[in-house]
C-alpha positions as CSV (number, residue, x, y, z in Angstrom):
1,M,308.3,89.0,39.0
2,A,311.5,89.1,37.2
3,K,314.7,87.0,37.2
4,A,317.9,88.9,37.7
5,N,318.8,88.7,34.0
6,T,315.5,90.3,32.8
7,T,315.3,93.1,35.3
8,G,317.1,95.6,33.0
9,M,314.7,94.8,30.1
10,I,311.7,95.2,32.3
11,Q,313.1,98.5,33.6
12,A,313.6,99.7,30.1
13,A,310.0,98.9,29.2
14,K,308.8,100.7,32.4
15,E,310.9,103.8,31.5
16,H,309.5,103.8,28.0
17,L,305.9,103.7,29.3
18,L,306.6,106.3,32.0
19,S,308.0,108.7,29.4
20,G,304.6,108.8,27.9
21,L,305.4,106.7,24.8
22,P,302.9,104.0,23.8
23,T,303.9,100.4,23.9
24,T,302.1,97.4,22.5
25,R,302.7,93.8,23.5
26,L,304.5,93.3,20.2
27,E,306.8,96.2,20.8
28,A,307.5,95.1,24.4
29,L,308.5,91.7,23.2
30,I,310.6,92.7,20.2
31,L,312.3,95.9,21.5
32,F,312.6,95.1,25.2
33,G,312.4,91.3,25.5
34,V,309.4,91.6,27.8
35,S,306.9,88.8,27.2
36,N,304.3,89.9,29.7
37,L,303.6,93.6,29.2
38,P,300.3,93.4,31.2
39,E,302.2,92.4,34.3
40,V,304.5,95.4,33.9
41,V,301.5,97.7,33.5
42,Y,299.9,96.1,36.6
43,E,303.0,96.7,38.7
44,L,303.1,100.4,37.6
45,R,299.4,100.8,38.4
46,Q,299.9,99.2,41.8
47,A,302.7,101.8,42.4
48,G,300.2,104.6,41.7
49,W,301.0,105.4,38.1
50,V,298.1,106.1,35.7
51,I,298.5,104.0,32.6
52,K,295.9,104.5,29.9
53,S,295.1,101.7,27.5
54,R,293.9,101.9,23.9
55,T,293.7,99.6,20.9
56,I,295.9,100.3,17.9
57,P,295.9,98.6,14.5
58,Y,298.5,95.9,14.0
59,A,299.9,97.7,11.0
60,T,300.6,100.8,13.2
61,A,302.5,98.7,15.7
62,M,304.5,97.1,12.8
63,V,305.4,100.5,11.4
64,R,306.7,101.6,14.9
65,V,308.7,98.4,15.4
66,N,310.2,98.7,11.9
67,K,311.8,102.0,13.0
68,Y,314.0,100.1,15.4
69,A,314.2,96.5,14.3
70,V,314.9,94.6,11.1
71,F,313.8,91.1,10.6
72,A,315.1,88.8,8.0
73,A,314.4,85.1,7.3
74,T,317.3,82.8,7.0
75,R,317.2,79.9,4.6
76,Q,317.5,76.6,6.5
77,S,318.2,73.5,4.5
78,T,315.7,70.7,4.9
79,N,317.9,68.3,2.9
80,T,319.8,66.0,5.2
81,R,322.4,65.2,2.6
82,D,324.0,68.6,2.6
């Protein structure tokens, strides 16, 4: 599943899930660098873990992400004469 350089990020996502904390695809990507959360969940289920799924509003996920991450746009010049 994972390349050697992503194993730690996937392990962090698994530990987060197994601690009982919810994780959305957005959170997995931003906080753990895991782009395919369903594959992580699939592996945990195959190993015998019970993982419950539920839908949460996008705004709720953003509030949770904003507790740990700050995003800022950078201004990029489109003028080629700079």
